[in-house]
N, C-alpha and C positions, 0 to 999 in steps of 0.2 A: 870156603865156597861162597861166591857172591850172593847177596840177598836178591830177592825178586826185584826190589826197587833199584838196586845197583845194576841189574841186567837191563832194566828198562832204560835207565839213564845212559848206559853204555851204548845203546842202539840209537841214541839221539835224544833230543829234548822231548819229554812227554808233555803234551798239552792237556790241561785240565780246564774244562768249561764249567764255570759256576754260574748257574742261572736261577731264576725264581722271580716272582712278582715283586713289586715295589714294597720294601719294608720287611721282606721275609727273613733277612739275616745274612745276606750274601757277603757283605763287607766284614761282618764279625767272623764268619767262617774263613774268609780269605786271610784275615789277620792271624788266625790260629794256624792256618796251613803255612803261612810265611814264617812264623816263629818256629814251627817244627823244622822247616828246611834250613833256616839259619842255624839252629842249634846243632844240626847235623853237619854243619860246615859247607852247606850248599848255598850258592847265591842265585836266587830265583828271579824270574822276570814276571811282570804284571802288565796286562793290557786292560784298562778300565774304560767302560763305555758309560757315559752319562747322557741322559736324555736332555738335560738342561745345559746351560752355558757355564755354570759354576761347578768346579770339580770339588765338591764337598768331601767325598770319600777319599779322593786322592790326597787332600790336605792332611787327613789323618795318617795316611801311610808315610807321608814326608816327615812326620814328626817321630817316626820309629827310631829308636836309638841306633839302629844299624841301617838306616835308610840308604846310606851309600852303597850297601851291599845288595840293594834291590834295584833292578832295571825296571823303571816305571814309565809307561806311556799311557796317554789318555786320548779318548775320542769323545768329543763333546757335541752337543746340539744335534743329536740324531740317534739312530739305532743302527747297530752294525749289521743287522740282518736285512736291512732295507737300503737306506740311502747313503750309508758310509762304507759300502762294500769294497770300493777301490782303495780308500784310505786304510781299511782294515787289513787287506792283503798286504799292503806296503809296510804297515807297522809290524805285522806278524813276522815278515821277513827280516826287518831291521832288528827286532828283538832276538830272533833265533840266531843271528850272526853273533850276538853278544853273549848268549847263554852258554854256548859250548857244551851242550848236553844237560844243563840244568833245566828244571821244569819251568814252563810258561803257564801262568794262570790267566785265563780270560774271564773277567767278570762282566756279564752283560747288563745292559739297562733292564730294569724290571718290566719293561713293555716289550722286550724282544721275544720273537717266536723262536723257541729253542731249536726246533728242527732246521729253521733257516740259518741260525747261527752255526750249527754243526755243519751244514752244507757249505757255509762260508769258510770255516776252518779247513774243511777238506779241499775246497777250491784253492786256498792258500798253500796247502801242502803239495799240490801238483807241482809247484815250482820249488818246493823245499823238502821233498820226500826223503832226501838223504840226510836231512838235518833234524827231523822231528816226526812225531806221529801223534794222532789224537789218542790220548790215553783213556780218558774217562769224562763223562758228562754227569755233573752233580747238580740236581735241582733242589733248591730250598723251598719248603712249604711253610707258610705262616699258618700253623694248624688252627688257632682260634678263629681265624678269619677265612679259612679256605672254603668253607661251605657257601659263603656268600660272594666268593670271588667272581663267579660267573656273571653276576649282575654288573660288575665293573669292567670285565675284560672278556670278550668272546673267545679269546685264544686260551683261556685258563686250562681247559682239559687237554688241548693239543700239545701244550708245551711240556707235558709230562712224558709224552710218548717216546722221546729220544733219550730219556734219562737212563743211565746205568745205575745210579744211586739217587734215591729221594730221601732228603733229610726232613723229617717232621719236627719242626722247631717250635719253641715257645710252649711246650707241653705242660709247663707249670701253671698255665692260664686256663686249662680245661680239665674236665674229669675223665675217668677211664672210658666211660661210655662214648663220649665225644671223640676221644682218641681213636677208639675202635672204628667209629663211623668214618672219620677222615682217612684212616689207614685203608678201609674198605674201598672208598672212592678212588684212592690213589692206585690200589691194586687193580681195580676194575679198568682204569685208564692205561696201566702199564703192568701187566702180570709178571714180566720178566725182571722188573727193577728190584734192586735190593732196597729195603726200607730201613732207615736208621732213625732212632728216636733221640731227641735232644732238647736241652734247655740252654738258651743263650748260645746256640750253635756249638756247644761243647761236645765234641765227638772224638773218638779215637782216630787221630789223623792218619796214623800208619794204615789202619784198615780202610779208611775212607779213600786213600790214594792208591789202593791196590788196583791193578789194571785188570779189567774183566778179561776172561779167557777169549771171549768173542764179542765184538761190538757190532751193533746194527749199523748199516750205512744209511745216511740220510739221502733220500731220493727226492731232491727238489729240482724242478726244472724252472727256467725263467718264467714260463707262462703261468706257473702256479704260485708265484711269489705273492704273498699277502703283506699289506701294510698293517702290522700288529699294533702300531701306534695310532691308527686312524681315530680321529676325534679328540685326541689328547693334545694339550699344549702345556708349555712350561713357562713359568715366570721366575725371574731372579730379582731379589730385592736387597737393598742395603738398609739396615735397621739402625736408627740413630739413638734411640733411647731404650731402656729396658722394657721387657714385656711384663704386664700384670698377668700371671699365669691363669687365674680363674677366668678372667675376662677373655683371654686368648682361647681357652678351651671352649667357652660358650660360643664364641664367634665361629670357631672351626666346626663345631657340631651343627651350626646352621647350614654349613656347606658340606655336610657329611656325604651327600650323594654325588657331589661334583668335585670337591677337592679330595683326591685320593691319597696324596702324599705331600708332606711338608718336611723338609729336613734342613739343618744348618746349625749355625752357632750364633748365639745372641746372649745379651745380658738379661737376667730375669730378676724381678723384684724379690728381695729377701734371700738371695743366693749369691755367694761370693764368686767372683771371676766369671769367665765366659761359660755358657751352658750349651750342651748338646740338646737341641730341640727336635723331636721326632713326632710326626703325626702320620698314622696310616689307617685308613678306612675306619675312622671313628674313635681311634685311641691315641691319646697324647701322652708322651713321656718326656721328662726333662731330667737331665743328669749332668755332672761335670764334663766339660769338653776336654778331650785329651789330644786333640789335633795340633797342628802347627799354631804357634802363637799368632793371634790376629788382633789388630787394633780396631777393626771395623767389623761389625756383625753382618752376616749374610745368610739368607735363606733361599731355598729353591722350592717352589710350589708346582706340583703337577696335577692337572685336572682336566675335566672335559665339561663343556657347556658352562664355564665359569665367566661371569660378568666381571672382568678383571678390575675395571675402575672401581666398581662398587665394592668388590672384595678388598681392594687395597685401602679404600677409605675406612672400611670397618676394621681392617688390620691396624691402621694407625690409631684408632680409638682403643686398641688393646695395649698401647704403650703407656708408660708412666708419664703423666703430664709434665711439661717443663716447669721448673721451679718458679714460683711467683716472683715477679720483678725482673725476670730475664727475658730477653727477646726470644720468641720461639725459633728453633732451628729449622731451616728449610728441609722439607722432606726429601729424601733421596729419591731419585727417579727409579722407575721400574723398567725392566726389559722383558717382554713376553716374546717367546720364540715359537716357531712352528704354528 
């Protein structure tokens, strides 16, 4: 007798939306879901949306040992729930033609309004209803920083309401009382959602991808569309020398209220090879970079009310000085979008 997952795939490609604010663990969860599908002999598709111009997360997927078995498309420099809706519909159709019943994962930018993304998927399915259906909406929550999220993003509560499953992530960083408080806030925003608890987005993927017996339909009309990215801009930078980690952390903490997210790959003093550098709402983490091999370091910064020239000048002071007796290398140019 075919499994539930097999029956879903037999009726067309299930589309899973993975949403959540910047740095909540969406890409880590996506990588786990892709590994699960590949192990089952399924070749999934991915549509990734980056607010900035540099596809940092996509580079990680390209390095997957079976990347040739993953159909990957990216939408850069915008948000699929607002200004990329036309391109979004087109890429969904393109991927569905290639999947032939395999799942399609849509990873949103961390600034996307989940309800509007769901409405965008359903709009795309009007043209492709015989090829796919919206299977589930999964929203990642950065539990240690969730309670202060409203100060950074007015849509924080709204984006939970379309979720079928909410993953409370990074629970190793808070105590049981705080976990209960976050779970209560999530339950208040969406009483019907299933709540899954996780560390490093490690969840039972089989259970996570179960299709709800009944989904709510997003009721979004053009006149109610909101720009969930309002006030935010992104900057992409090439980094020519290694960072001094302590100096970098001190500088970022000075911009804690305005620089919400920094991510990318760079060399770091005292650590071998390229490093994965991540900053989200006051917390810096650095670890070995496992993405595609890169000869030149790149980072993306997302923030609001950032004085970009001043920020860049300070960021340069966080780099290891050039060796004495060598001519200083020219700083790479920055590009700020939106």
